[in-house]
C-alpha positions as a Python dict, from the first residue, in 0.01 Angstrom:
ca = {
    (1, 'M'): (0, 0, 0),
    (2, 'L'): (228, 292, -90),
    (3, 'K'): (192, 410, -450),
    (4, 'L'): (517, 590, -522),
    (5, 'V'): (610, 793, -829),
    (6, 'L'): (981, 832, -906),
    (7, 'D'): (1108, 1096, -1145),
    (8, 'A'): (1464, 1125, -1276),
    (9, 'G'): (1479, 1491, -1370),
    (10, 'H'): (1538, 1602, -1731),
    (11, 'G'): (1683, 1378, -2006),
    (12, 'V'): (2024, 1291, -2149),
    (13, 'H'): (2007, 1566, -2411),
    (14, 'T'): (1853, 1845, -2200),
    (15, 'P'): (2062, 2157, -2278),
    (16, 'G'): (2290, 2281, -2002),
    (17, 'K'): (2217, 2007, -1752),
    (18, 'R'): (2571, 1877, -1704),
    (19, 'V'): (2899, 1918, -1516),
    (20, 'P'): (3084, 2227, -1649),
    (21, 'D'): (3368, 2016, -1791),
    (22, 'G'): (3121, 1787, -1970),
    (23, 'S'): (3223, 1478, -1772),
    (24, 'M'): (2867, 1395, -1661),
    (25, 'R'): (2516, 1485, -1768),
    (26, 'E'): (2271, 1541, -1485),
    (27, 'W'): (2028, 1277, -1607),
    (28, 'H'): (2290, 1005, -1565),
    (29, 'F'): (2308, 1081, -1194),
    (30, 'N'): (1931, 1124, -1157),
    (31, 'S'): (1851, 802, -1339),
    (32, 'S'): (2115, 599, -1156),
    (33, 'V'): (1971, 703, -819),
    (34, 'V'): (1614, 632, -929),
    (35, 'K'): (1710, 284, -1054),
    (36, 'R'): (1886, 213, -725),
    (37, 'V'): (1581, 329, -527),
    (38, 'I'): (1366, 92, -733),
    (39, 'D'): (1610, -195, -673),
    (40, 'I'): (1612, -134, -297),
    (41, 'L'): (1233, -101, -275),
    (42, 'K'): (1190, -444, -437),
    (43, 'N'): (1285, -575, -93),
    (44, 'Y'): (996, -391, 75),
    (45, 'E'): (635, -501, 121),
    (46, 'D'): (333, -319, -19),
    (47, 'V'): (508, -66, -242),
    (48, 'Q'): (404, 4, -601),
    (49, 'I'): (628, 218, -819),
    (50, 'L'): (564, 426, -1130),
    (51, 'R'): (855, 591, -1307),
    (52, 'V'): (739, 890, -1511),
    (53, 'D'): (1054, 996, -1695),
    (54, 'D'): (1194, 813, -1999),
    (55, 'P'): (1417, 535, -1854),
    (56, 'S'): (1637, 552, -2164),
    (57, 'G'): (1685, 926, -2116),
    (58, 'N'): (1647, 990, -2487),
    (59, 'R'): (1330, 1195, -2438),
    (60, 'D'): (1296, 1472, -2184),
    (61, 'V'): (937, 1396, -2088),
    (62, 'S'): (744, 1720, -2037),
    (63, 'L'): (667, 1818, -1679),
    (64, 'I'): (292, 1827, -1748),
    (65, 'E'): (309, 1471, -1886),
    (66, 'R'): (498, 1352, -1579),
    (67, 'T'): (255, 1508, -1332),
    (68, 'H'): (-50, 1399, -1534),
    (69, 'K'): (67, 1036, -1521),
    (70, 'A'): (117, 1061, -1146),
    (71, 'N'): (-224, 1217, -1085),
    (72, 'K'): (-405, 970, -1311),
    (73, 'W'): (-237, 677, -1135),
    (74, 'G'): (-352, 804, -797),
    (75, 'A'): (-8, 817, -640),
    (76, 'D'): (50, 874, -269),
    (77, 'A'): (391, 1035, -308),
    (78, 'Y'): (609, 1187, -580),
    (79, 'V'): (988, 1203, -549),
    (80, 'S'): (1189, 1389, -813),
    (81, 'V'): (1567, 1339, -812),
    (82, 'H'): (1808, 1607, -933),
    (83, 'A'): (2163, 1741, -910),
    (84, 'N'): (2202, 2113, -845),
    (85, 'A'): (2394, 2388, -1024),
    (86, 'Y'): (2490, 2750, -965),
    (87, 'G'): (2658, 3008, -1188),
    (88, 'K'): (2890, 2955, -1481),
    (89, 'G'): (3173, 2704, -1465),
    (90, 'F'): (3279, 2561, -1130),
    (91, 'T'): (3162, 2764, -830),
    (92, 'S'): (3167, 2733, -451),
    (93, 'P'): (2802, 2661, -347),
    (94, 'N'): (2762, 2306, -218),
    (95, 'G'): (2536, 2081, -15),
    (96, 'I'): (2197, 1914, -31),
    (97, 'E'): (1849, 2069, -26),
    (98, 'T'): (1499, 1932, -69),
    (99, 'F'): (1204, 2132, -204),
    (100, 'V'): (829, 2138, -142),
    (101, 'Y'): (562, 2360, -300),
    (102, 'T'): (530, 2721, -183),
    (103, 'S'): (218, 2648, 26),
    (104, 'R'): (433, 2399, 223),
    (105, 'P'): (176, 2115, 253),
    (106, 'S'): (227, 1931, 582),
    (107, 'G'): (262, 1589, 419),
    (108, 'S'): (525, 1715, 176),
    (109, 'V'): (719, 1895, 450),
    (110, 'K'): (722, 1578, 660),
    (111, 'L'): (853, 1362, 374),
    (112, 'A'): (1102, 1629, 264),
    (113, 'T'): (1235, 1669, 617),
    (114, 'N'): (1283, 1294, 661),
    (115, 'V'): (1452, 1252, 322),
    (116, 'Q'): (1668, 1562, 370),
    (117, 'N'): (1787, 1445, 711),
    (118, 'R'): (1871, 1101, 577),
    (119, 'L'): (2055, 1241, 273),
    (120, 'V'): (2271, 1464, 492),
    (121, 'R'): (2336, 1184, 741),
    (122, 'E'): (2429, 928, 474),
    (123, 'T'): (2647, 1155, 260),
    (124, 'G'): (2796, 1392, 518),
    (125, 'R'): (2731, 1689, 289),
    (126, 'K'): (2621, 2038, 397),
    (127, 'N'): (2256, 2065, 506),
    (128, 'R'): (2093, 2342, 303),
    (129, 'G'): (1753, 2258, 449),
    (130, 'V'): (1397, 2206, 329),
    (131, 'K'): (1295, 2491, 98),
    (132, 'S'): (986, 2587, -101),
    (133, 'A'): (963, 2664, -473),
    (134, 'N'): (707, 2696, -750),
    (135, 'F'): (842, 2396, -944),
    (136, 'A'): (590, 2234, -1180),
    (137, 'V'): (630, 1883, -1034),
    (138, 'L'): (545, 2026, -693),
    (139, 'R'): (268, 2259, -811),
    (140, 'E'): (83, 2032, -1056),
    (141, 'T'): (79, 1712, -851),
    (142, 'D'): (-223, 1613, -639),
    (143, 'M'): (-18, 1412, -390),
    (144, 'T'): (268, 1463, -146),
    (145, 'A'): (557, 1578, -364),
    (146, 'I'): (924, 1662, -307),
    (147, 'L'): (1224, 1745, -524),
    (148, 'C'): (1570, 1644, -400),
    (149, 'E'): (1883, 1834, -506),
    (150, 'C'): (2156, 1587, -410),
    (151, 'G'): (2465, 1803, -462),
    (152, 'F'): (2609, 2065, -698),
    (153, 'M'): (2744, 1968, -1039),
    (154, 'T'): (2914, 2309, -1038),
    (155, 'N'): (3116, 2230, -724),
    (156, 'K'): (3430, 2033, -811),
    (157, 'E'): (3421, 1812, -502),
    (158, 'E'): (3052, 1734, -532),
    (159, 'A'): (3078, 1679, -908),
    (160, 'R'): (3331, 1406, -835),
    (161, 'L'): (3094, 1252, -581),
    (162, 'L'): (2793, 1273, -812),
    (163, 'K'): (2983, 1064, -1067),
    (164, 'S'): (3068, 788, -818),
    (165, 'D'): (2871, 466, -767),
    (166, 'S'): (2915, 484, -390),
    (167, 'Y'): (2765, 833, -359),
    (168, 'R'): (2473, 745, -585),
    (169, 'Q'): (2404, 439, -371),
    (170, 'K'): (2416, 647, -54),
    (171, 'C'): (2162, 890, -200),
    (172, 'A'): (1931, 607, -304),
    (173, 'E'): (1951, 440, 37),
    (174, 'A'): (1885, 774, 207),
    (175, 'I'): (1573, 837, -2),
    (176, 'V'): (1441, 491, 81),
    (177, 'K'): (1510, 542, 452),
    (178, 'G'): (1328, 875, 436),
    (179, 'L'): (1030, 699, 279),
    (180, 'E'): (1050, 432, 548),
    (181, 'D'): (1056, 697, 822),
    (182, 'T'): (751, 866, 673),
    (183, 'Y'): (531, 580, 558),
    (184, 'K'): (652, 301, 789),
    (185, 'I'): (707, 64, 498),
    (186, 'K'): (864, -265, 599),
    (187, 'K'): (1120, -494, 445),
    (188, 'K'): (1020, -834, 320),
    (189, 'K'): (1134, -1131, 524),
    (190, 'S'): (1498, -1204, 446),
    (191, 'A'): (1413, -1569, 382),
    (192, 'S'): (1243, -1469, 59),
    (193, 'K'): (1568, -1339, -93),
    (194, 'P'): (1778, -1608, -261),
    (195, 'K'): (2117, -1672, -106),
    (196, 'A'): (2424, -1572, -299),
    (197, 'K'): (2577, -1850, -504),
    (198, 'T'): (2951, -1810, -504),
    (199, 'S'): (3192, -2060, -650),
    (200, 'T'): (3568, -2075, -622),
    (201, 'S'): (3804, -2183, -894),
    (202, 'S'): (4100, -2404, -802),
    (203, 'N'): (4375, -2198, -961),
    (204, 'T'): (4580, -2133, -647),
    (205, 'L'): (4943, -2192, -735),
    (206, 'K'): (5227, -2231, -482),
    (207, 'H'): (5605, -2235, -531),
    (208, 'K'): (5874, -2370, -301),
    (209, 'I'): (6172, -2136, -298),
    (210, 'R'): (6490, -2277, -453),
    (211, 'K'): (6845, -2160, -399),
    (212, 'G'): (6901, -1841, -596),
    (213, 'D'): (6529, -1763, -653),
    (214, 'T'): (6420, -1399, -663),
    (215, 'F'): (6077, -1243, -712),
    (216, 'W'): (6206, -1102, -1040),
    (217, 'D'): (6303, -1448, -1169),
    (218, 'L'): (5974, -1600, -1049),
    (219, 'S'): (5773, -1322, -1215),
    (220, 'K'): (5932, -1417, -1548),
    (221, 'E'): (5895, -1791, -1489),
    (222, 'Y'): (5525, -1774, -1398),
    (223, 'K'): (5435, -1468, -1610),
    (224, 'V'): (5311, -1259, -1318),
    (225, 'S'): (5427, -922, -1189),
    (226, 'V'): (5663, -864, -898),
    (227, 'D'): (5398, -635, -751),
    (228, 'Q'): (5145, -920, -759),
    (229, 'L'): (5388, -1155, -584),
    (230, 'E'): (5448, -899, -312),
    (231, 'K'): (5075, -841, -259),
    (232, 'L'): (5004, -1216, -240),
    (233, 'N'): (5289, -1271, 7),
    (234, 'P'): (5283, -974, 246),
    (235, 'K'): (5475, -1159, 521),
    (236, 'V'): (5758, -1264, 290),
    (237, 'N'): (6070, -1050, 263),
    (238, 'P'): (6157, -1054, -110),
    (239, 'K'): (6516, -956, -30),
    (240, 'A'): (6566, -1253, 203),
    (241, 'L'): (6385, -1552, 50),
    (242, 'Q'): (6438, -1875, 245),
    (243, 'V'): (6508, -2200, 59),
    (244, 'G'): (6210, -2431, 107),
    (245, 'E'): (5976, -2141, 187),
    (246, 'L'): (5632, -2179, 25),
    (247, 'I'): (5493, -1871, -149),
    (248, 'T'): (5171, -1802, -339),
    (249, 'I'): (5207, -1736, -712),
    (250, 'K'): (4840, -1700, -808),
    (251, 'S'): (4539, -1647, -583),
    (252, 'T'): (4207, -1826, -587),
    (253, 'S'): (3941, -1652, -793),
    (254, 'S'): (3577, -1638, -676),
    (255, 'Y'): (3277, -1621, -903),
    (256, 'Y'): (2916, -1525, -838),
    (257, 'T'): (2605, -1615, -1038),
    (258, 'V'): (2375, -1314, -1070),
    (259, 'Q'): (2029, -1361, -919),
    (260, 'K'): (1703, -1184, -1002),
    (261, 'D'): (1694, -824, -869),
    (262, 'D'): (2071, -823, -797),
    (263, 'T'): (2270, -501, -843),
    (264, 'L'): (2644, -461, -882),
    (265, 'W'): (2647, -254, -562),
    (266, 'G'): (2477, -532, -365),
    (267, 'I'): (2710, -798, -505),
    (268, 'A'): (3017, -587, -429),
    (269, 'K'): (2898, -521, -75),
    (270, 'A'): (2827, -890, -11),
    (271, 'H'): (3173, -991, -131),
    (272, 'K'): (3356, -703, 40),
    (273, 'T'): (3486, -553, -282),
    (274, 'S'): (3397, -255, -501),
    (275, 'V'): (3177, -205, -806),
    (276, 'A'): (3479, -67, -993),
    (277, 'K'): (3682, -381, -915),
    (278, 'I'): (3406, -617, -1035),
    (279, 'K'): (3363, -415, -1354),
    (280, 'S'): (3738, -426, -1413),
    (281, 'L'): (3763, -802, -1350),
    (282, 'N'): (3479, -872, -1592),
    (283, 'G'): (3537, -605, -1856),
    (284, 'L'): (3201, -441, -1785),
    (285, 'K'): (3142, -96, -1933),
    (286, 'S'): (2811, -33, -1753),
    (287, 'D'): (2625, -139, -1438),
    (288, 'L'): (2386, -359, -1638),
    (289, 'I'): (2384, -727, -1535),
    (290, 'H'): (2134, -1008, -1590),
    (291, 'P'): (2021, -1319, -1398),
    (292, 'G'): (2242, -1619, -1467),
    (293, 'Q'): (2544, -1408, -1556),
    (294, 'R'): (2868, -1539, -1399),
    (295, 'L'): (3084, -1265, -1253),
    (296, 'R'): (3433, -1288, -1113),
    (297, 'V'): (3424, -1109, -777),
    (298, 'K'): (3781, -1174, -654),
}
């Protein structure tokens, strides 16, 4: 059994911990990655998880409180997730680095090396290496402990990545793979995960071209855009419509019923779409979903 502590660094209101232009606070990245790690690890055997920050982000839990909880629980490993920063405003430093305590305990170095290698491999970012520092979460913990800096908020390119769902997912998957490399944790049998339940609505609409029809006329008749007609009929030349030719006016929509432990990332991946597209189709303002919720995926 692996007893793992996860720590999203800081809190929503921690002063200074944000992208220079104010477009993201560090805790939003940290927390998103931690939640994704938790979601992924639900599919692994013999892993217990304790999150020691405030999941709402409203309180920046003190470092001594975080480490005390971890020590009292008897954790095997402590992983703290952060986004880096350097200087004032946007600056050039970039890349990923993972920290251990200054005494460089062998267990921490092993975990840090595995996680660092996976983070660099998954994200393609610069490898700044495994470093040592006198950080409280590394100094005051009784177990293997690492702190991951997953990119610089003060680098314009990496700030953009840190705000994206895809990059956050890559970081979470890399951390889990690093844990797997270190502790040999195994996935649960796939049979235990419920199969996706996808339904398709029967709103496909076809039109047989009449003499004189144009995409412009059809867009007005069916209240769709010309752009939509062109996308739905890529092999049709809109400037040379053939009488009797059958074209698609509206496409079939697919819906998915959310299962327990589902994430928007997992649903998007299974249906070969994007989180942004699903959120747009369903008017979602956050990544929060609940079992039984019906989502349009196409």
